[in-house]
C-alpha positions in Angstrom: 0.0 0.0 0.0 2.9 2.4 0.5 3.7 2.0 -3.2 0.1 2.6 -4.1 -0.1 5.7 -2.0 2.9 7.2 -3.6 1.6 6.4 -7.0 -1.7 7.9 -6.3 -0.7 11.2 -4.8 3.0 11.9 -5.4 5.6 12.8 -2.9 5.3 16.5 -3.7 1.6 16.6 -2.8 2.3 14.7 0.4 5.0 17.3 1.4 2.8 20.3 0.6 -0.2 19.0 2.5 1.7 17.7 5.4 3.1 21.2 5.9 -0.2 23.0 5.7 -1.0 23.3 9.4 0.2 26.7 10.4 -1.0 28.6 13.5 -2.9 25.7 15.0 -5.2 26.5 17.9 -3.6 24.8 20.9 -5.1 22.3 23.2 -3.3 19.9 25.5 -5.8 17.1 24.8 -8.9 16.4 22.6 -11.4 13.6 23.1 -12.9 11.9 20.1 -16.0 9.7 20.6 -17.0 6.9 18.3 -18.0 3.2 18.2 -15.7 0.4 19.2 -14.8 -1.4 16.0 -11.8 -2.0 13.7 -11.9 1.4 12.0 -11.6 3.0 15.4 -8.4 1.2 16.0 -7.1 2.4 12.6 -8.0 6.0 13.6 -6.0 5.7 16.8 -3.0 4.8 14.7 -3.6 7.5 12.2 -4.1 10.2 14.9 -0.6 9.7 16.1 0.5 11.8 13.2 -1.8 14.6 14.3 -0.2 14.5 17.8 3.2 14.5 16.3 2.4 17.6 14.2 0.5 19.6 16.8 1.5 18.3 20.2 -2.1 17.8 21.1 -2.8 14.4 22.7 -5.8 12.4 21.5 -8.0 10.5 23.9 -10.7 8.2 22.5 -14.0 7.2 23.9 -15.2 4.1 22.1 -18.3 2.1 23.0 -19.8 -1.1 21.5 -22.3 -0.6 18.6 -25.1 -2.0 20.7 -24.8 1.0 23.1 -23.3 3.5 20.7 -26.5 5.5 20.0 -27.8 5.5 23.5 -24.5 6.5 25.0 -23.7 9.4 22.8 -27.1 10.7 22.0 -27.6 10.9 25.8 -24.3 12.7 26.0 -25.4 15.2 23.3 -28.9 15.7 24.7 -27.5 16.4 28.1 -25.0 19.0 26.7 -22.1 17.0 28.1 -18.5 18.0 27.6 -17.0 14.5 27.2 -16.6 14.7 23.4 -14.8 17.4 21.7 -15.2 15.6 18.4 -17.7 12.9 17.5 -18.1 10.5 14.6 -21.9 10.3 14.7 -24.1 8.0 12.7 -25.5 9.3 9.5 -29.1 9.3 10.8 -28.1 11.7 13.7 -27.4 14.6 11.5 -30.9 16.1 11.4 -31.4 16.0 15.2 -27.9 17.1 16.0 -28.2 20.1 13.6 -31.6 21.2 14.7 -30.9 20.8 18.4 -27.6 22.6 18.3 -25.3 19.6 19.2 -22.9 20.1 16.3 -21.0 23.2 15.1 -22.0 24.3 11.7 -18.9 24.0 9.5 -19.7 26.2 6.4 -17.6 29.2 7.5 -14.7 27.0 8.6 -14.7 25.1 5.4 -14.8 28.3 3.4 -11.9 29.8 5.4 -9.7 26.7 5.1 -10.5 25.9 1.5 -12.2 22.6 2.3 -14.6 21.8 -0.5 -17.5 19.4 -0.3 -17.2 18.8 -4.0 -13.9 17.0 -3.2 -15.9 14.2 -1.5 -18.1 11.4 -2.8 -21.5 13.1 -3.3 -23.5 10.5 -1.6 -21.4 10.8 1.5 -21.8 14.6 1.6 -25.6 14.2 1.5 -25.6 11.3 3.9 -23.1 12.4 6.5 -22.8 16.2 6.3 -26.0 17.9 5.0 -29.0 19.1 6.9 -31.5 19.8 5.5 -30.7 17.2 2.9 -29.7 18.4 -0.5 -28.8 21.9 0.8 -25.3 23.3 1.2 -25.5 23.3 5.0 -22.7 21.2 6.5 -22.5 19.8 10.0 -19.8 17.2 9.5 -16.9 16.2 7.3 -17.4 12.8 5.6 -15.2 10.5 7.7 -15.9 6.8 7.3 -17.6 5.6 4.1 -19.6 2.4 4.7 -22.3 0.4 3.0 -24.0 -2.9 3.2 -22.6 -5.5 0.9 -21.8 -9.2 0.8 -19.0 -11.7 1.1 -19.0 -15.2 -0.2 -17.0 -18.4 0.0 -15.1 -18.2 -3.2 -13.4 -21.5 -2.6 -16.8 -23.3 -2.3 -18.1 -21.6 -5.4 -15.1 -22.7 -7.4 -15.4 -26.4 -6.5 -15.8 -28.2 -9.9 -18.4 -30.7 -8.7 -20.6 -27.9 -7.2 -20.3 -25.8 -10.3 -21.4 -28.7 -12.4 -24.4 -29.5 -10.1 -25.5 -25.9 -9.8 -25.4 -25.3 -13.5 -27.4 -28.4 -14.2 -30.0 -27.4 -11.7 -30.3 -23.6 -12.4 -29.0 -23.2 -15.9 -26.3 -20.6 -15.1 -22.9 -20.5 -13.5 -22.3 -20.6 -9.8 -20.9 -17.1 -9.3 -21.4 -14.0 -7.2 -25.1 -13.1 -7.7 -26.3 -10.1 -9.7 -29.9 -10.3 -8.6 -31.7 -11.4 -5.4 -33.3 -14.2 -7.3 -29.9 -15.6 -8.1 -28.8 -15.0 -4.5 -31.7 -17.0 -3.2 -31.0 -19.9 -5.6 -27.4 -20.0 -4.3 -28.5 -19.8 -0.7 -31.0 -22.7 -1.3 -28.3 -24.7 -3.0 -25.9 -24.5 -0.1 -28.5 -24.8 2.7 -27.7 -27.9 4.8 -25.2 -29.1 2.3 -22.1 -31.0 3.5 -18.8 -29.4 2.6 -15.5 -30.8 3.9 -17.4 -33.0 6.4 -19.4 -30.1 7.8 -23.0 -29.1 7.4 -23.2 -25.5 6.1 -26.0 -23.0 5.4 -26.9 -20.6 2.7 -26.7 -17.0 4.1 -26.4 -14.9 7.1 -28.7 -11.8 7.1 -29.4 -9.1 9.6 -32.3 -9.9 12.0 -31.3 -8.1 15.2 -34.2 -6.4 17.1 -32.7 -4.3 19.8 -30.9 -1.5 18.0 -31.0 -1.1 14.2 -30.0 -4.5 12.7 -33.0 -5.8 10.9 -33.8 -2.4 9.5 -30.2 -2.1 8.1 -30.8 -5.5 6.5 -34.3 -5.5 5.2 -33.9 -2.0 3.5 -31.4 -3.5 1.0 -34.2 -5.7 -0.3 -37.1 -3.2 0.1 -35.2 -0.5 -1.9 -34.6 -3.0 -4.7 -38.3 -4.0 -4.9 -39.5 -0.4 -5.0 -40.1 0.7 -1.4 -39.9 4.5 -1.0 -39.9 6.5 2.3 -42.3 9.1 1.0 -44.0 10.6 -2.1 -41.2 12.3 -4.0 -43.7 15.1 -4.8 -45.1 15.5 -1.3 -42.9 15.1 1.8 -44.1 12.8 4.6 -46.9 11.4 2.4 -46.1 7.7 2.8 -49.3 5.8 1.9 -48.7 3.8 -1.2 -44.9 4.3 -1.0 -43.8 2.6 2.2 -46.6 0.0 1.8 -46.8 -0.3 -2.0 -47.5 -3.7 -3.5 -43.8 -3.9 -4.6 -42.6 -3.1 -1.1 -44.8 -5.8 0.3 -43.3 -8.3 -2.1 -39.8 -7.2 -1.0 -40.6 -7.8 2.6 -42.1 -11.2 1.8 -38.8 -12.0 0.0 -36.7 -11.1 3.0 -38.8 -13.3 5.2 -38.5 -16.2 2.7 -34.7 -15.8 2.7 -34.7 -15.9 6.5 -37.0 -19.0 6.6 -35.3 -21.0 3.9 -31.6 -20.3 4.1 -30.2 -19.1 7.4 -28.3 -21.1 10.0 -30.1 -22.2 13.2 -30.2 -19.5 15.9 -30.3 -16.6 13.4 -33.1 -14.6 15.1 -30.9 -11.8 16.5 -28.1 -11.3 14.0 -26.3 -8.1 13.3 -22.7 -7.2 12.3 -20.7 -9.3 14.8 -22.9 -12.3 14.5 -23.0 -12.3 10.7 -19.2 -12.0 10.6 -18.8 -14.8 13.1 -21.1 -17.0 11.0 -18.9 -16.5 8.1 -15.6 -16.9 9.9 -16.7 -20.1 11.5 -17.4 -21.6 8.1 -21.2 -21.8 8.7 -22.4 -19.9 5.6 -21.8 -19.6 1.9 -22.7 -15.9 1.9 -23.1 -13.1 4.5 -24.6 -9.7 4.5 -22.5 -7.1 6.3 -21.2 -3.6 6.3 -18.0 -3.1 4.2 -16.0 -2.2 7.3 -15.8 -5.9 8.1 -14.1 -6.7 4.8 -10.5 -6.0 5.7 -10.6 -8.1 8.8 -12.4 -11.0 7.0 -9.9 -10.9 4.2 -7.0 -11.3 6.7 -8.7 -14.2 8.5 -6.5 -17.3 8.4 -9.5 -19.7 7.9 -11.8 -17.9 5.5 -9.7 -15.0 4.1 -7.3 -14.6 1.2 -8.2 -16.7 -1.8 -11.2 -18.2 0.0 -13.3 -15.0 0.2 -15.0 -12.9 -2.5 -16.9 -9.7 -2.3 -20.0 -8.4 -4.2 -22.3 -5.4 -3.9 -25.9 -5.7 -2.9 -27.8 -7.5 -5.7 -30.4 -5.8 -7.9 -34.1 -6.6 -8.5 -36.4 -4.0 -10.0 -34.1 -1.2 -8.8 -30.5 -1.3 -7.5 -29.6 0.2 -4.2 -27.7 -0.6 -1.0 -28.2 0.6 2.5 -25.7 3.4 3.4 -23.7 3.1 6.6 -20.8 5.2 7.7 -20.4 8.5 9.5 -19.2 12.0 9.4 -16.9 13.7 12.0 -18.3 16.7 13.8 -17.3 19.3 16.4 -19.5 19.1 19.5 -20.8 22.6 20.2 -20.6 22.1 24.0 -16.9 21.5 23.9 -14.5 24.1 25.4 -11.9 23.2 22.8 -13.9 23.8 19.6 -11.1 25.7 17.8 -8.6 22.9 18.4 -11.2 20.3 17.4 -11.7 22.2 14.1 -7.9 21.9 13.5 -8.3 18.1 13.8 -10.9 18.2 11.1 -8.7 20.4 8.9 -5.8 17.9 9.3 -8.1 14.9 8.7 -9.4 16.4 5.4 -5.9 16.5 3.8 -5.4 14.1 0.9 -2.2 12.5 2.3 -4.0 11.8 5.6 -7.0 10.4 3.7 -4.7 8.2 1.7 -3.1 6.8 4.8 -6.6 6.4 6.4 -7.4 3.9 3.5 -4.1 2.2 4.0 -4.8 1.6 7.7 -8.3 0.1 7.2 -10.5 3.2 7.2 -12.8 3.9 4.2 -12.0 7.3 2.8 -14.7 9.4 1.2 -12.3 11.7 -0.6 -12.7 11.7 -4.4 -8.9 11.9 -5.0 -8.5 8.7 -3.0 -11.4 6.5 -4.4 -11.0 7.8 -8.0 -7.3 7.5 -8.1 -5.7 5.2 -10.7 -5.1 1.9 -9.1 -7.6 2.3 -6.2 -9.9 -0.4 -7.5 -7.1 -2.9 -7.3 -5.5 -1.6 -4.2 -7.4 -4.1 -2.1 -9.4 -7.2 -3.1 -12.6 -5.5 -1.8 -12.0 -2.1 -3.2 -14.0 -2.6 -6.4 -17.0 -4.0 -4.5 -16.8 -0.9 -2.2 -16.8 1.5 -5.1 -19.7 -0.3 -6.8 -21.6 -0.3 -3.5 -21.0 3.3 -2.7 -22.4 4.2 -6.2 -25.9 2.8 -5.3 -26.4 4.0 -1.7 -29.7 5.0 -0.1 -30.2 5.9 3.6 -32.8 5.7 6.3 -34.6 8.7 7.6 -32.2 11.4 9.1 -35.0 13.3 10.7 -34.6 14.7 14.3 -37.1 12.0 15.3 -35.1 9.2 13.6 -34.9 7.2 16.8 -38.7 6.8 17.0 -38.9 6.1 13.3 -36.2 3.4 13.7 -37.8 1.8 16.7 -41.1 1.5 14.9 -39.5 -0.2 11.9 -37.5 -2.5 14.1 -40.6 -3.7 15.8 -42.9 -4.0 12.8 -40.3 -5.8 10.6 -38.9 -8.2 13.3 -42.4 -9.2 14.3 -43.2 -10.3 10.8 -39.9 -11.6 9.5 -38.6 -13.4 12.6 -41.6 -13.9 14.9 -43.9 -14.7 12.0 -46.8 -12.5 13.1 -49.2 -11.3 10.5 -48.6 -10.5 6.9 -46.1 -8.3 5.1 -48.9 -5.9 4.1 -50.0 -5.6 7.7 -46.5 -4.9 8.9 -46.0 -2.1 6.4 -49.5 -0.7 6.9 -48.7 -0.5 10.6 -45.4 1.2 9.8 -47.1 3.9 7.8 -49.4 4.5 10.8 -46.5 4.6 13.3 -44.4 7.0 11.1 -47.4 9.2 10.5 -48.0 9.5 14.2 -44.3 10.5 14.7 -44.5 13.2 12.0 -47.9 14.5 13.4 -46.3 14.9 16.8 -43.4 16.8 15.1 -45.9 19.1 13.4 -44.8 18.0 9.9 -48.2 16.6 8.8 
């Protein structure tokens, strides 16, 4: 990756940008808050360069994903001073902007020459803007992420399985392009014996407590035609959330859960899905792209044994956006120093190293550079996935909207209660109640 980085950006660029931190606002220490996961470890390593340049020590407050939202939204809502910088989830942007939790960054960006046009457009909309599709910025895109898939390439390449699959389905056993193909592959592997072990078709998100099943089912719903609202009338959801196509999409997700997941898959999210793959249980697994570097390095399932593909298509082609932007907390007493961290983090040489260390840069000059698609085995799948992203509500009341969807979808898909139509009709009612309380309908 060192060779790749030099080829992409040049030594001269690295020298110029590394020297571009004059007159830094001083602080002895800054605290950055985020989730506890592999990219956070990469950021700790990256931030050593910031400390070396500025003398400012970096402290980190990382909490598990299962308590990430509760922990830090409570911190923001209580106007706490723990976090000087926060890498907040994409759906927090509306509430954090409207409630004054984040410092608006427009003036700072203008002063420092930081241009949002330099970042992948979907990440600017998803991580930085509120209201959406307006030039009002509350975060710098920090960690690109998206739901995609991994598969057991070594199993797919077994000649006897290729022959059997083609005879049965009439096409090659390969990374699926559509959800119909994905389900065929999942059914083909379900309860099959490979290397003396019973394996299963796919691991998909089903977790109830936080956001898991929503982050999973939306990948299917989007592709079948689900829309959050009438494009011509905001917050008008009848016939869009619960359209006939959306109902079919939800029915498909349940059918995939019923037919082709391992035993004990009723509460699966990021960790559980990765574990199912690493343990050799499944032929395919749904997961956010941040898991890919670690899986590729895994001694048992990584290397030549693993392949990557973007979310399949159906009527449409989308993937659920993950990832976050980095913001300055308005309650911090060290806002000026925190802004200098963002200035440093935005530099092209820093962003290039961020990718090298296992972060997912959103900077165009990184992801569009010659050689990027081949810089890691999963880079092309990441690019393809980020080109089709769509996100959940980012409204200030997103937590209530999310809780409603978690309940309605889990009750149908996992618990088997009612019909898909009833679940989505109920969701329209729940979401309408939230927006009525907000005075938006």
